[in-house]
Structures are given as C-alpha cells and as structure tokens.
LUMDOTI-365757 format. One record per residue (C-alpha): residue number from 0; z, x, y. Coordinates in steps of 0.2 Angstrom, whole numbers. Layout:
   pos      c3      c1      c2
   NUM       Z       X       Y
...
! end
This chain:
   pos      c3      c1      c2
     0     355    1091     381
     1     346    1105     388
     2     328    1115     390
     3     332    1123     372
     4     334    1106     364
     5     318    1097     372
     6     309    1111     366
     7     314    1108     347
     8     312    1090     350
     9     293    1092     357
    10     290    1105     344
    11     290    1090     331
    12     274    1083     337
    13     256    1088     336
    14     253    1098     352
    15     243    1110     355
    16     246    1129     360
    17     263    1136     361
    18     279    1127     372
    19     283    1137     385
    20     295    1127     396
    21     301    1108     396
    22     307    1101     413
    23     313    1084     419
    24     299    1074     425
    25     301    1061     440
    26     316    1048     439
    27     310    1031     432
    28     325    1018     431
    29     322    1014     412
    30     316    1030     401
    31     319    1049     403
    32     305    1059     406
    33     300    1078     404
    34     284    1089     408
    35     281    1101     393
    36     271    1116     399
    37     259    1125     385
    38     252    1142     383
    39     237    1149     384
    40     231    1141     400
    41     218    1131     391
    42     229    1122     380
    43     234    1103     387
    44     252    1100     393
    45     260    1083     389
    46     275    1071     395
    47     290    1070     383
    48     299    1055     383
    49     317    1049     377
    50     314    1030     375
    51     329    1020     380
    52     331    1010     362
    53     346    1000     371
    54     331     990     381
    55     317     994     369
    56     326     988     353
    57     311     989     343
    58     303    1007     346
    59     291    1005     332
    60     283     990     337
    61     284     996     356
    62     274    1012     351
    63     262     999     340
    64     256     991     357
    65     253    1006     366
    66     243    1013     353
    67     233     998     350
    68     232     994     369
    69     226    1011     373
    70     214    1012     357
    71     205     998     362
    72     203    1003     380
    73     197    1021     376
    74     182    1012     365
    75     177    1002     379
    76     177    1017     391
    77     168    1026     378
    78     155    1013     375
    79     153    1012     393
    80     148    1030     394
    81     164    1035     406
    82     167    1055     407
    83     184    1063     405
    84     189    1049     395
    85     206    1057     391
    86     211    1055     410
    87     206    1038     410
    88     218    1031     398
    89     235    1035     390
    90     236    1045     375
    91     251    1046     362
    92     252    1061     353
    93     259    1059     335
    94     273    1068     326
    95     269    1080     313
    96     275    1067     300
    97     262    1054     307
    98     272    1043     315
    99     273    1040     335
   100     291    1041     338
   101     304    1055     332
   102     322    1050     331
   103     334    1065     332
   104     352    1067     324
   105     361    1057     339
   106     350    1040     336
   107     336    1044     351
   108     321    1041     350
   109     307    1051     356
   110     288    1053     360
   111     276    1062     367
   112     260    1058     377
   113     246    1068     385
   114     249    1076     402
   115     234    1070     415
   116     230    1084     425
   117     225    1085     444
   118     233    1066     444
   119     243    1058     460
   120     254    1044     459
   121     261    1035     476
   122     277    1026     482
   123     271    1022     497
   124     257    1009     498
   125     242    1008     511
   126     230     993     511
   127     216    1006     503
   128     228    1012     490
   129     232     993     486
   130     214     987     485
   131     212    1002     473
   132     227     996     463
   133     223     980     462
   134     205     986     455
   135     215     995     442
   136     228     982     434
   137     211     968     435
   138     201     978     426
   139     216     984     413
   140     219     964     410
   141     200     962     408
   142     198     974     396
   143     214     969     387
   144     206     950     387
   145     198     952     371
   146     212     964     361
   147     208     959     342
   148     221     954     331
   149     239     946     335
   150     246     947     352
   151     256     962     354
   152     274     961     351
   153     287     956     365
   154     294     972     369
   155     309     965     379
   156     308     945     373
   157     307     933     388
   158     306     946     399
   159     296     937     413
   160     301     920     408
   161     312     913     421
   162     319     899     409
   163     327     911     400
   164     332     923     416
   165     340     907     423
   166     350     904     407
   167     355     922     406
   168     361     921     425
   169     371     907     422
   170     381     914     409
   171     383     931     419
   172     388     917     433
   173     401     907     421
   174     407     923     415
   175     412     933     430
   176     416     951     420
   177     416     962     434
   178     425     948     446
   179     412     948     460
   180     406     931     460
   181     418     925     475
   182     409     935     489
   183     393     931     483
   184     394     912     478
   185     381     908     491
   186     369     917     483
   187     371     907     467
   188     369     890     478
   189     352     899     484
   190     346     903     467
   191     349     885     459
   192     341     877     475
   193     324     884     470
   194     326     884     450
   195     317     870     445
   196     302     875     456
   197     303     892     449
   198     301     886     430
   199     284     877     434
   200     274     890     425
   201     285     888     408
   202     280     869     410
   203     263     872     413
   204     262     883     397
   205     270     870     386
   206     258     856     393
   207     242     869     388
   208     236     872     405
   209     242     891     408
   210     237     903     395
   211     249     919     391
   212     236     935     392
   213     239     953     388
   214     250     960     404
   215     257     976     410
   216     273     968     416
   217     277     982     429
   218     263     982     440
   219     271     996     454
   220     257    1007     462
   221     265    1022     455
   222     261    1015     438
   223     243    1021     443
   224     237    1036     443
   225     225    1043     457
   226     214    1057     457
   227     213    1068     472
   228     200    1058     481
   229     211    1043     480
   230     202    1035     465
   231     210    1027     452
   232     210    1037     435
   233     223    1025     423
   234     236    1014     422
   235     253    1020     416
   236     270    1017     409
   237     263    1005     396
   238     281     999     389
   239     280     981     394
   240     261     978     388
   241     265     959     381
   242     260     943     382
   243     261     933     399
   244     256     926     414
   245     243     932     424
   246     252     927     440
   247     268     938     434
   248     257     954     435
   249     248     950     451
   250     266     945     460
   251     276     961     453
   252     263     971     464
   253     267     959     478
   254     285     960     476
   255     286     979     475
   256     270     986     485
   257     268     974     500
   258     286     976     506
   259     287     982     521
   260     308     986     515
   261     314     996     502
   262     320     989     486
   263     338     991     491
   264     336     994     506
   265     351     991     516
   266     344     986     534
   267     337     967     530
   268     328     969     546
   269     316     981     540
   270     311     970     523
   271     295     957     525
   272     277     953     516
   273     264     964     522
   274     249     954     521
   275     236     967     525
   276     244     974     508
   277     242     957     499
   278     225     956     507
   279     220     970     500
   280     228     969     483
   281     220     952     481
   282     202     958     485
   283     203     972     472
   284     212     962     459
   285     200     948     459
   286     185     960     459
   287     190     963     442
   288     198     948     436
   289     190     936     441
   290     178     936     425
   291     191     929     414
   292     202     920     425
   293     207     901     423
   294     204     891     442
   295     224     886     436
   296     227     904     435
   297     219     908     454
   298     227     895     459
   299     245     901     456
   300     244     919     462
   301     252     918     477
   302     266     908     468
   303     266     923     456
   304     273     933     472
   305     287     921     474
   306     291     920     456
   307     293     937     453
   308     303     941     470
   309     315     926     462
   310     315     933     447
   311     320     950     451
   312     335     943     464
   313     339     933     449
   314     343     950     437
   315     348     961     449
   316     360     947     454
   317     365     943     436
   318     368     964     432
   319     378     966     447
   320     390     950     439
   321     390     958     423
   322     395     974     428
   323     378     985     432
   324     376     987     412
   325     354     986     415
   326     347     995     430
   327     353    1012     435
   328     365    1013     450
   329     369    1023     465
   330     384    1015     472
   331     396    1002     465
   332     387     991     475
   333     368     995     473
   334     364     981     463
   335     370     968     476
   336     362     977     489
   337     345     975     477
   338     350     956     476
   339     351     953     495
   340     334     963     500
   341     324     954     487
   342     330     938     493
   343     326     943     510
   344     307     946     504
   345     308     929     495
   346     311     922     511
   347     299     929     521
   348     285     926     507
   349     292     909     507
   350     287     906     526
   351     270     916     523
   352     266     905     507
   353     252     895     516
   354     244     911     523
   355     244     918     506
   356     236     903     497
   357     222     904     509
   358     219     923     506
   359     218     919     488
   360     206     905     490
   361     194     915     504
   362     195     931     492
   363     189     920     476
   364     176     914     483
! end
C-alpha cells in the first residue's frame, strides 16, 4: 500500500478538514499505525490504524470495548471538571456510515482515532516516570471499576490465563513444527518446574477468592502519553482491555519497565529487576488502586511480576517452536533470544521476591 491508498481509507471516516498527508507512525508489534495530518491548521490530526484481525478476530467487539471504556472515562473526567478532556482519553472517530471501523476490498480492518497533540511517550523508564505510570494505570482501573453492563469482551480469549498458555505451549512442544526443540529442551524443563505455582491465580479465581476486573493487559510505559512537563495525559493502546486479574497488569509493567535490559537483550548480564522502578511504580499504582483492591489482590501484586515474566517466557518460546507465527521478528532466532532474556529476568525476580513483597506491604500501609 502507498500514501494515496491510506488517504482514501482515511477519507472514509468522519474527519475534519482536508487530509494533507498520511505517514507511518511508530513501530508496534501488532497493528500498523499512520499519522493523518490535515489542513487548515486548526483542524485536528488523526491516527489511522490497520487492525491485525489475525490476532483480534472479532473487530466489532474490539471496537465496542474501546468505545464503552473511553466513553465511561470521558464522562467521569467531564463530571469531575477536568479540562481538555479530548487530550485525556482516546476518542474513536466513526466512519461516515456510523460504524467504528471500515473494511477494505482486501479484507483489512481500519479505524481512526483523534491524535493527541503535544504528547510524548517514553520507551526508557525512570523512577519518576514509573510513579506517574503507576498513577495512570491505577487510575485507569479505578475509573473502570464501576463500568455498567456486561464485562467487556475478551478480545484475545484467555490472553493472561496461565493454564491456557501452558496448554498452547505443551502443544507447541509436542508438535515441534519448526524443528527447534532439541537445542531448547532444558527450557521446557524450567517452565514445567514452575508451572504449578504459576497457575495459582486461576485456582484462586475458581475458589471465589480472586476477582476479575477490567484490565489494560498491556501496561508498558509507552502506552501512557505524557505532556511536555512529564505529567500523565492518558492511557493508550486499548485493544486488550478486557477482564483479568489486577496482578497481571501490575506484573506486566514490571516485566517491561523495571527490566534493566531489553526484552530481546542478547547480553543476559544486562538483565535484572530495577528495584527503584519497582518501588516507584508500586507507590503510584497503590495511591490510586487501593480504593478498590481486596487484600488478596494486594498480597499477590509482587507475584504478578513473576507471573507475567514467566508467561511471556512461555509465549515467546511457544512462538519460537511454532515457527514465529505471532510476533514480528527481526531475525530467525529473535524469539529464542526473547525467551532467554525473559527467563533471566524471571530468575532475578525470584531472587528478589521477598524484597518485592516487603515493598508492596509497606507501600500499601
């Protein structure tokens, strides 16, 4: 596709002004994004996205989730007298036929969102940004704790269900589609050794002890937009908003934001859990989330960090064994490198687990 094609697609949505240009924006793992610039200068700009319907198979349900969640947050912000609400929560732009998406002749699904101006996202994390991100995601969950109606749809069924992820993993081991198992057999043993402990949240849920709430399910620091002064504007990338355990959202930030190395670091010596980040995010998150958290949820937040790091190890490894069907890769061994990096982080968390639990307990007071 080229810019002219992107323009034609964007013009099918209810955008203001004239479309001047459409250029690629960012480098997400899943969807393809483009910035739509308009004229005159006072007209807003937009984000055009091609939704990966191979992953998000029910696009109408996905879009309805985002519409409900953003509408609920917008009302709360408006009722609270917050200024510039249009910059504080995502806004879907409907197509000219009123739908929240368009499907092109090739079967691709597209959507348009309002582009939030003068916003910044960060990939590198500091303790100060971590505390702000904790406030953002804690507030996000708190505002959605009373979302009326049925729970949002599961846009990816069993997304953070460890039992289901292990079933998929074990099938990948059994099938060994890409013929890569032999050199990674030891990792299968490491995963199975921890499997029972890591399925504990599902057991607690079945026992009626651990509730499901509305989660973001992708709590990276770059899914928070900040203003030029480092203050939170809003949470973005809402494709995976769905029911889940709060410890999963907490843990997913630690897996990404508190890692001293990269998610695909080839030097495992770079990788460890940064306790400064852990403490700062915990402080911000609990400042907002303690209003609705049950004791069992607070007590398992530190476990959530281990869980999501283990889960991502399993997911990268399963994709590697399957032949790289899910994640975009930059080399044939990319998912193996990711697997090893995640496992190294998990091992470091295991060594610091008592300290992590103490941080949560003291912060929760």
